[in-house]
N, C-alpha and C positions, 0 to 999 in steps of 0.2 A: 792454565795460563799463569806461568810463574808459580807463586805459592797459592794461587786461587784455583779452586776446583769449579769447573763449569759443567753442569749437567745438561747435555744436549736434550735429554728427556728426563723429566723429574716427576715421578709418581703418576705417569700416564696409565690409566686403567680403562681399557676399551674392550667391548665385545662386538664383533661383526658377524652377523648371521649369514648362513648360506642364502644366496639370492639377493643380498643387499646391494645397493648402488650408493656408494659413499664418496664424497669429496672431502679431501683433507686440504685445509687452507692455512695460511699464516704468512707473516712477513719474513723477509730474509733473517735467518738466525733463530727462527721460532722452533725449529726441530722437525719440520715436516719432511725434509730430505732424510734425516736420520730415521724417522719413523718408517718412511718408505723402504729404506734399506733393511731395516729389521723385519718388516713384513715380508719382504722379498728374499729374506735369508742371505742377503749380501753382507750384512754385518751381524754380529752377535752382541747382545746386551751385556753390560758389566754386572747387572743384577736384575732380579725379577724373573718372570716366566713369560714365555710365548708359546701358545698352543695353536697348531695349525692342523685342521682336519684330524683331530684326536692325537696328534703327536707333540711331545714336549720338545720344541725346536732347540731350546737352550741346553738340552742334554745330548744333542747330536754331534757326531764328529764331522770332520771336513768332507769326507766322502758321502756321508749321509746328507749333509747340507747341499752338496752338489746335486744329488739325486732329487731332493725336494725342490730345488730351484728349477730343475729340468721338467719334473713331473707335475708339481703342484702349483707353480706360479708361471703365468704367462706375462711377459714384460712387453710393454709398448712405450717407446721412448720418443722424445721430441724430434730426434734426428734420424729416425727410421732404421739405421744400421743394416741396410741391405747390401749384399755382395754384388758389385756392378756387372760381373761377367755371367751371373746366374739369372735365369728367367724368374718370373714371379713364382711359378710352380716349384722351381728348384730351391728358391729362397725359403719358401714356406716349409719344405721338407726337412730343412737342416736339423731341427731339434730331434727328429726321428732318426736321422743318420747317427747322431751321437748315442741314441738308445738302441742301435743295431736292429731296427725294425726292417724286415724284408722290403725290397724296392717296390713290389706291386702294392703292398699295404701303404707304403709312404705316399705313392702317387695317388691312390684312392682317397686317403685321408686329407692330403693337401688339396685335392679338388673339392672335397667336402668343405674344408675351411674357407677356400676362396669363394665358394658359393654362398657361405654365410655372410660375406661382406660384399656380395654382388659384384664380383670381379672375375667371373668365369671366362668372360670374353677377352680378358687381357692376360691370361695365365702364361702364355708363351712369349710375353714381352719382357725385355730387360728394364731395369730401373730408369735408364736414361730415355726410355720410350714411354714412360708413364708420367702423369702429372704428380704434383706433390700429394694431393689427396689420394690418388691411386696408390702411391708408394706407401702411404700410411695405412691404407687398407691391406696391402700385402703384409705389412708389419703386424697388423692386428690378426690376420689369418695365421701368420707364423706363431703368434702368441697363443692361438687357440688350438694348435695342432695336437698338443698332448692332452687336450681336454682338462685343463688345469682347474684346481679348486678356486683360484683367484686370478682375475685379469687385473694386473697392476699397471696403471698408465701414468707416466710422468710428463706433465705438460703436453699432452698428445696433439694439441692444436697450436702449439707455440710457434711452429715454423710455417703455418698456413694462413692464408688470407681469411677474412671473416666468413665469406660464403662457403669456402671449402671446409673451414673449421666446423660450421654448422652441419655439413654433410657427415663429417666424422663423428660428431656428437649424436647424430641420428643413427649411425651404425652402433654406437654404444647403447643407445636406447633400445634398438632392436635386439641386441644381444642380451640386455637385461630382461627384456620381455620374454626371451627364450630360456630364462632361468640362470644366466651367468652371474657370478658374484663379481662386481666391479669396484675397484678402489682407485680413485682418480686424484692425483696430487696436482694442485694448481694454485696460482696466485690470482687467477682471473675469476672474479665473482660471477660474471655472466656464464662462464663455463661451469662453475660449481652449481649454478642454479638448476642445471639439468639433473643433478643427483637427487636421490630421495632423502639423503641425510648429509648434513654438512658438519664437519668437525673442524673447529678453529683452534689452532695452537698459538701460544705466545710464551716466549721465554721457557720453552720446554714443558709447558703445562697445557692441559686442555682448558681453553678459555670458554668454549661454547660447544655443545653437542646437541644439535637440533634436527628435527624432522622438517624437511622442506615441503610444506603443505601444498604449494602450487604444483611441484613435480609429482608428489604422491597422488594428488587428485587427478593429474593428467594421465 
């Protein structure tokens, strides 16, 4: 900013284990979106190291980063990003299309992913025939299709009413119970309270990194 250097993240040092359920919180400008983009390999850091599943992400080229995004990270966004002309089953298959997986395998794995989010009975419906919560379940199933190392969710309940938001958080709880690694970015303390670990950022630094005793006990 002019002559002043602003570090979106400054000295952040974190280790997230396989099977963790982590919420990243912080006010606007705290660095949480930048951290999410780095974890998801959407951005690369100007310094430091990031290791994902044994690979030094900071050393990868653009093609390798694209492969990591497709294979290692499952993205869940606030706005679903479903293709309106495609059924739920077809939307879920899309990451496998880009990976050149044969059609019969795509269909089988998409059905498996939809079963994980309890949406088997709506697989042939298009997005406009689904509720907001069902659309988000489709988006979660799509994120799971490549069996990623990390499920990365950005304000996943932001467009949903309170009741439907709780249903989606219950889906994440179930997935975590099945061994999935979940990193959830949110400004909502109630949403974050479902995670086993809460990391709070402020001004690009880790202000707090704590185990959520209530969630861990549950």
